[in-house]
Structure formats: structure tokens, C-alpha cells
C-alpha positions in Angstrom: -23.4 89.7 86.8 -22.9 93.4 86.4 -19.7 94.7 84.9 -18.5 98.2 85.4 -17.3 100.7 82.9 -13.6 101.5 83.6 -13.6 105.0 85.0 -10.2 105.1 86.5 -8.2 104.8 83.3 -5.7 107.4 84.1 -5.1 105.9 87.5 -4.7 102.4 86.0 -2.3 103.7 83.3 -0.2 105.1 86.0 -0.2 101.9 87.9 0.8 99.9 84.8 3.7 102.3 84.1 4.8 102.0 87.7 4.6 98.3 87.8 6.4 97.9 84.5 9.2 100.1 85.7 9.6 98.1 88.9 11.2 95.3 87.0 11.9 92.2 89.1 10.1 91.8 92.4 11.8 93.4 95.3 12.4 91.7 98.6 9.3 91.8 100.7 9.0 94.4 103.4 8.6 92.2 106.4 6.3 94.6 108.3 5.1 93.6 111.6 1.5 94.9 111.6 0.8 94.0 115.1 2.7 96.8 116.8 0.2 99.5 116.0 -3.0 97.5 116.3 -5.5 99.2 118.5 -8.2 97.2 120.2 -11.2 98.0 122.3 -8.9 98.4 125.3 -7.7 101.6 123.7 -11.2 102.9 123.6 -11.5 102.3 119.9 -14.4 100.3 118.3 -12.7 97.1 117.3 -13.2 95.4 114.0 -12.3 91.8 115.0 -8.7 92.5 115.3 -5.9 90.3 116.4 -6.0 90.6 120.1 -3.2 92.2 121.9 -1.1 92.9 118.8 -0.6 89.4 117.5 0.3 89.0 113.8 -1.9 86.5 111.9 1.2 84.4 111.1 3.7 85.3 113.7 3.7 81.9 115.4 4.5 83.7 118.6 2.6 85.0 121.6 1.3 88.5 121.3 3.8 91.3 121.6 4.4 89.6 118.4 -3.0 87.5 81.9 -5.9 89.3 70.1 -8.6 86.9 71.4 -10.8 85.9 68.5 -13.6 88.5 68.1 -16.3 85.8 68.3 -15.0 84.4 71.7 -16.1 86.0 74.9 -13.1 86.8 77.0 -12.8 85.3 80.5 -11.9 87.6 83.3 -8.3 86.3 83.2 -8.1 87.1 79.4 -9.4 90.6 80.1 -6.8 91.1 82.7 -4.1 90.0 80.2 -5.6 92.2 77.5 -5.6 95.2 79.7 -2.0 94.7 80.7 -1.0 94.4 77.0 -2.9 97.6 76.2 -1.3 99.4 79.1 2.3 98.3 78.4 2.2 98.5 74.6 4.5 101.2 73.2 6.9 101.4 76.1 6.0 103.8 78.9 3.1 105.5 77.1 -0.2 104.0 78.3 -3.7 104.6 76.9 -6.9 104.5 78.8 -8.6 101.1 78.1 -11.9 101.3 76.2 -13.2 97.9 77.5 -15.5 97.0 80.3 -13.6 95.5 83.2 -15.1 93.1 85.8 -15.0 94.1 89.4 -14.1 91.7 92.2 -17.5 90.2 92.6 -17.9 89.5 88.8 -14.3 88.2 88.6 -15.0 85.6 91.3 -18.7 85.0 90.6 -18.0 81.3 89.9 -16.0 80.9 93.1 -17.4 82.7 96.1 -19.0 85.9 97.3 -16.8 88.9 97.8 -17.7 91.0 100.8 -16.7 94.2 102.4 -17.1 95.5 106.0 -18.9 98.9 106.1 -19.1 101.3 109.0 -21.9 103.7 109.9 -19.8 106.5 108.3 -20.0 104.8 105.0 -23.8 104.6 105.0 -24.0 108.3 106.0 -21.7 109.3 103.1 -22.7 106.6 100.6 -22.4 108.9 97.5 -18.6 108.7 98.0 -18.5 104.9 98.0 -21.6 103.4 96.4 -20.1 102.9 92.9 -17.1 101.1 94.1 -19.2 98.9 96.5 -21.7 97.9 93.8 -18.9 97.3 91.2 -16.9 95.0 93.5 -18.9 93.4 96.3 -22.0 91.3 96.7 -21.9 90.8 100.4 -21.6 93.2 103.3 -20.7 93.0 107.0 -21.5 95.7 109.5 -18.2 96.7 111.0 -19.8 97.4 114.3 -23.5 97.9 114.1 -24.6 94.3 114.6 -22.4 93.7 117.7 -24.1 93.4 121.1 -23.0 97.0 122.1 -25.3 98.3 119.3 -28.2 95.8 119.5 -28.7 95.6 123.3 -31.0 98.2 124.8 -30.1 99.1 128.3 -33.0 101.2 129.2 -35.5 98.8 127.6 -33.9 96.0 129.5 -34.2 97.7 132.8 -37.9 98.4 132.2 -38.5 94.6 131.5 -37.0 93.6 134.8 -40.4 93.5 136.5 -41.4 90.9 134.0 -38.3 88.9 133.6 -34.6 89.0 134.3 -33.8 86.4 131.6 -34.6 88.5 128.5 -32.8 91.8 127.7 -34.4 94.2 125.2 -32.9 94.6 121.8 -33.2 97.3 119.0 -31.9 97.4 115.5 -31.8 101.1 114.6 -28.0 101.1 114.1 -28.0 98.4 111.4 -31.1 99.5 109.5 -29.1 101.5 106.9 -27.1 98.3 106.1 -30.2 96.2 105.8 -31.9 98.7 103.5 -28.8 99.1 101.3 -28.4 95.3 101.0 -32.1 94.8 100.1 -32.0 97.7 97.6 -29.0 96.2 95.8 -29.8 92.5 96.2 -26.8 91.8 98.4 -26.5 89.4 101.3 -25.2 90.1 104.8 -22.8 88.3 107.1 -23.9 88.8 110.6 -21.1 89.8 113.0 -21.3 88.9 115.8 -23.5 87.3 118.5 -21.3 86.2 121.4 -18.0 88.0 122.0 -16.1 89.0 125.1 -15.5 92.5 123.6 -18.1 95.1 122.6 -20.6 93.4 124.9 -21.6 95.7 127.7 -21.0 94.7 131.3 -24.6 95.7 132.3 -25.8 92.7 130.2 -24.3 90.4 132.8 -25.6 92.2 136.0 -28.7 91.6 138.0 -30.1 95.1 137.6 -28.7 95.9 134.1 -26.3 98.6 135.5 -22.6 98.9 134.8 -21.7 98.4 138.4 -24.3 95.8 139.4 -23.7 92.4 140.8 -23.1 89.7 138.2 -25.8 87.1 137.7 -25.3 83.4 138.0 -24.7 80.9 135.2 -28.3 79.9 134.8 -29.6 83.4 134.4 -26.8 84.3 132.0 -27.6 81.2 129.9 -31.2 82.3 129.8 -30.1 85.8 128.6 -27.8 84.3 126.0 -30.5 82.1 124.6 -33.1 84.8 124.5 -30.7 87.3 123.0 -29.8 84.8 120.2 -33.4 83.9 119.7 -34.5 87.6 119.5 -31.7 88.6 117.1 -32.0 85.7 114.7 -35.8 85.7 115.0 -35.9 89.4 114.0 -34.1 88.7 110.7 -36.1 85.6 110.0 -39.4 87.4 110.5 -38.7 90.7 108.8 -35.8 89.9 106.3 -35.9 86.2 105.5 -33.0 85.1 103.4 -30.9 88.2 104.0 -28.4 86.8 106.5 -26.4 84.0 104.9 -23.7 83.6 107.5 -23.6 84.2 111.3 -20.5 84.6 113.4 -22.0 82.9 116.4 -18.9 83.1 118.6 -15.9 85.4 118.1 -12.4 85.0 119.5 -13.1 82.5 122.2 -9.8 80.7 122.1 -6.5 82.3 123.1 -3.6 80.2 124.4 -1.9 83.3 125.6 -4.8 84.7 127.6 -6.7 81.6 128.3 -7.0 78.7 130.7 -5.3 75.3 130.4 -7.7 74.4 127.6 -7.0 77.6 125.7 -10.4 79.2 126.3 -10.0 82.9 126.8 -10.2 84.1 130.3 -8.8 87.7 130.1 -11.5 90.4 130.1 -14.2 87.7 129.3 -17.4 88.0 131.3 -18.9 85.1 129.3 -16.2 83.0 130.8 -16.5 84.5 134.2 -20.3 84.1 134.5 -21.2 81.1 132.3 -18.0 79.2 132.4 -15.6 77.5 130.0 -18.3 76.0 127.8 -20.0 79.3 127.0 -19.0 79.1 123.3 -20.6 75.6 123.0 -23.8 76.8 124.6 -23.9 79.7 122.1 -23.8 77.2 119.2 -26.6 75.1 120.8 -28.9 78.1 121.0 -27.9 79.4 117.5 -28.7 76.1 115.9 -32.0 76.0 117.7 -33.1 79.4 116.4 -31.3 79.9 113.1 -33.1 79.3 109.8 -31.8 76.7 107.5 -30.2 79.3 105.2 -28.1 80.8 107.9 -24.7 79.1 108.1 -23.2 79.2 111.6 -19.6 80.2 112.0 -16.9 80.3 114.6 -14.7 83.4 113.8 -11.2 84.1 115.1 -7.8 85.8 114.5 -4.5 84.0 114.2 -6.1 80.8 112.9 -2.8 79.7 111.3 -1.2 79.4 114.8 -4.1 77.9 116.6 -5.9 75.7 114.1 -5.4 72.6 116.3 -6.8 74.3 119.3 -9.8 75.6 117.4 -10.6 72.1 116.0 -10.2 70.5 119.4 -12.4 72.9 121.2 -15.1 72.8 118.5 -15.1 69.0 118.1 -18.3 68.5 120.2 -20.2 71.2 118.5 -19.1 69.9 115.1 -20.1 66.3 116.0 -23.5 67.4 117.1 -24.1 69.4 113.8 -24.2 72.8 115.6 -21.6 74.5 113.4 -21.0 74.9 109.7 -17.8 76.9 109.2 -14.7 78.6 110.4 -14.2 82.3 109.8 -10.6 83.1 109.4 -10.2 86.8 110.1 -7.1 87.2 107.9 -5.5 90.3 109.4 -2.2 89.8 107.7 1.1 91.4 107.0 3.6 91.2 104.1 5.8 89.0 106.2 3.1 86.3 106.5 3.6 83.1 104.5 0.2 82.9 102.7 0.7 80.0 100.3 2.7 77.8 102.6 1.0 78.5 106.0 -2.3 80.2 105.7 -3.5 77.9 103.0 -2.5 74.8 105.0 -4.8 76.0 107.8 -7.6 76.5 105.3 -7.1 72.9 104.1 -7.0 71.7 107.7 -10.3 73.2 108.6 -11.9 72.0 105.3 -10.5 68.5 105.8 -12.2 68.5 109.3 -15.6 69.1 107.7 -15.9 72.8 107.9 -16.5 75.4 105.1 -14.1 78.3 105.4 -14.5 82.0 104.8 -11.9 84.7 105.0 -14.0 87.2 107.1 -11.8 90.2 107.8 -9.1 90.5 105.2 -6.5 93.2 105.2 -2.7 93.1 104.6 -1.1 95.8 106.6 2.0 97.8 105.7 3.7 100.6 107.6 4.5 103.0 104.7 3.0 104.0 101.3 6.1 103.7 99.2 6.1 102.2 95.7 8.1 99.1 96.7 6.0 98.4 99.8 2.7 98.7 97.8 4.1 96.3 95.2 5.0 93.8 98.0 1.5 94.2 99.4 -0.1 93.7 95.9 1.9 90.5 95.5 0.6 89.2 98.8 -3.0 90.1 97.8 -2.5 88.2 94.6 -1.2 85.2 96.4 -4.1 85.2 98.8 -6.8 85.4 96.1 -5.0 83.1 93.7 -4.6 80.4 96.3 -8.1 80.7 97.7 -9.5 80.5 94.2 -7.4 77.5 93.3 -8.4 75.6 96.5 -12.1 76.3 95.8 -11.7 75.0 92.3 -10.0 71.9 93.7 -13.2 71.3 95.7 -12.4 72.8 99.1 -15.5 74.4 100.5 -14.3 78.0 100.6 -17.4 80.1 100.6 -16.4 83.8 100.8 -13.8 86.5 101.2 -14.6 89.7 103.0 -12.3 92.7 102.9 -12.3 94.5 106.2 -13.0 98.1 105.2 -13.3 100.5 102.2 -10.1 102.4 102.2 -6.8 103.0 104.1 -8.1 106.1 105.8 -11.1 104.4 107.3 -9.3 101.2 108.3 -9.2 100.1 112.0 -5.5 99.6 111.5 -4.5 103.1 112.2 -1.3 104.3 110.6 -1.2 101.4 108.2 -2.2 101.0 104.5 -3.8 97.6 104.5 -6.7 97.8 102.0 -7.5 97.9 98.3 -8.2 101.6 97.9 -6.5 104.7 99.2 -8.2 107.5 101.2 -9.5 109.1 98.0 -11.0 105.8 96.8 -8.4 105.3 94.1 -7.6 101.6 93.5 -4.1 100.6 94.7 -1.8 98.0 93.3 -3.3 95.7 95.9 -6.6 95.9 93.9 -4.8 94.7 90.8 -3.3 91.9 92.9 -6.7 90.8 94.1 -7.9 90.7 90.5 -4.9 88.5 89.6 -3.7 91.1 87.1 -0.5 90.0 85.2 1.1 93.3 85.9 1.5 92.2 89.5 4.4 89.7 89.7 3.2 86.2 90.6 5.6 85.9 93.4 4.5 86.1 97.0 
């Protein structure tokens, strides 16, 4: 596994001084991240956000650490060594001369570390490539593999004379991600096949127009099957082995916007046209057409508060071997109880026979003050520490994906939820994710 030469010594020295000066951990800034969440309803491309402003752990409805020279240091030893170098001699810190592992190398014996990348990132890759390659070994397209980007309206209309059961698809938007992954030997999480959002209305109409009449259940099931077959088939034929996980269904369960069984009804044409079992049917088709190396996931927000609902609704698919894992989006805030609630949900899913991935991690804060960023770093440390510990205990935790490159490019507008600032400088949160001893081990 590649290690990266430490090129941000001055930045890290400053972080070490700052963290050392902070003394005892401050009280957490219980920031409610949900208030400023924007979704597709605001005309913004959504990134799998908590719907309608719900915090990941609100529990409420929306609105809501020298070593002998002949011994190779472990990543943890290197972290401790770095902290000692930085803090030795009081407040004067020197730039470390050692190599330092990035996130992917640090967790190489645990799970892949991924990042969600937008089209803007691929268009301006020189600004981001070093950080990506030094820290991540998996990528997710933030938007470019969603139905809005893959479905071809004009092509679909031209095919109507032949069939009304198979819409046309094209993959132009996600080619840069595919090429980048292949060039750098990275894998891709596919996000997402079936979702009520970012799926055009015309896909559900008789003539593939925005204002056309909706088709019936059988036609839509045919379109669903063919869409899933075409998309998964494309990657199997042209890029075998590239896709290691597929979010088959996204955000199907919502007790606040759903029917009596908790299946989302609000703004959900899949529900309107196919019916309550649309998510089950999607897994039937995905298992039929997925290659053996594609793990099939159900992905959702707020999993801590609806684990029982998710498990109940997916029971049939699980019993029939149609699903492999649960994607916990992990859009969190500093007020969330990670160790004592989020990890309980992780265990619950694993105990039910699923593997678990954190698919869209960010920990939002409303200001960029020193104390707030320290609180955020502590939360990131708790998250990664506990996920690593559970994986080492034998729980099938198979990935963590951070949802975005830096605070300025985050979907959480007005918040500072990621590991790097807008200039791609590592934040204290990055130290927390690396379990650095300079970040207090207190959630």
C-alpha cells in the first residue's frame, strides 16, 4: 500500500500547537445539522441527504499514539511518534521528516476508504488528485450514476416504436470516474439504481414526456428490470470487477412520509406506479443481473432511528438471498451519540446477517471556530475508532465512504462537515479520522 510523503508539515505543526493548547476537551457543540440541509426539492442535486432535514440521530421526526530501529512502526505507532515530535519542546513544532500513512493505508487491514466525487472534481483533478490517491481506494460518483444522468430521454422516445418496456441509457457522465478508477486501480461503489429522487418523471410515462400519462405497474416493472439489466450489464461487459457494491434501492423507508408499513409515499413515483413492493422487486432484478462480485445494498439515512423498520421491510429479500448489506449514510452532527447509538445500529444490522458500510459520512458543524472543529475531530475519531474496533471483533463492516472532498464542495451548504477545508488543507477532523493521539479520545 502506498504511503505518502508528508507535504503539509507546517499545517500539521499548527494543528498540533492548537490541539495542545486546547487542554481538556470542551463541551460538545450540539449543532443541529438538519436545519440547513437542502434536498432536491430546493432544486439542488442531492447527495443522499437526510430527507426533509432529519438529523441522523435525532430520534425525532424531520423538522428535527523511540520505537526500536529494527521494528517497523504500525500506523498507530507513527501517529504517536508524530504527536511526540510535534509537541516536544513546548509550543515549537518541527515539520516531521517521516512518511505518514493516509487513510486508505491506515485502514488497509480493516476496510476500504472511499470518497464521493462530483463532476467538478474530475474537471479540476489537478487540485485534488494527490489527496485522493493518498487517502482513498474507493470512489462513488456523487451524482453521475443516478438515473437522472444515465437515462436518455431522446433515445427512449426513439425506441418507443420498438418497445415501451426498455428506456435508453447512456454513460457519458460517469466515464471520467470510470477512467480515473481504472487508471489508479480503485474500485467504485455504484450509487444508485432505484430512488424516488433524481429519477425523471418522464421515465414513468407512456410517451417518455414530463407531462405524459403514467404507465401501469406491469409496464413499469418491465422498465425497472430492463434498466437494472442494462446498467449492471454495461459494467459487467466493459468493466468487469470495477463495481464492488451497488446501492440497489435508496431511501425507500420513511415513517414520517410513508404508509402504515413505513414505505415512503411522498414524492415517490415508484410507489405510485409499481406499489409498496417496488423496493423488493428492485432487489429481485438486481440479483438476477448482478455479477457475483457485486454486493447488493440497501442505502438509507437515519438508520439509527429506523433500524427495526429497515430490517422488517427487508426480511423477505434477505431470506431469499437478494441482498448483501446495509448502507448507512452517516450524515451526522456533533450532537449525535456515535458510540452508544450509531454503533448499536451497526451491530443490529450485522447480527441480522448483513454486512455494513458507512456510505455517505460527514459530520456537520455550523461554524469554523477552534472549539467546534475540535469537537468535530473528536466525533470523527470516535466514528473511525469504533468502526475499526467492531470490524476487528468480527463484525462484517466492509467500507467507509466520506461524502465529498472539502467543506466548500459539500452538499451541506453553510456547514463544515468534511476532512479538508476549501483550500484542501487537512482539518483536525482528518487527524481524528487517523486516530491521532493529539485528538482527545472523548466523544
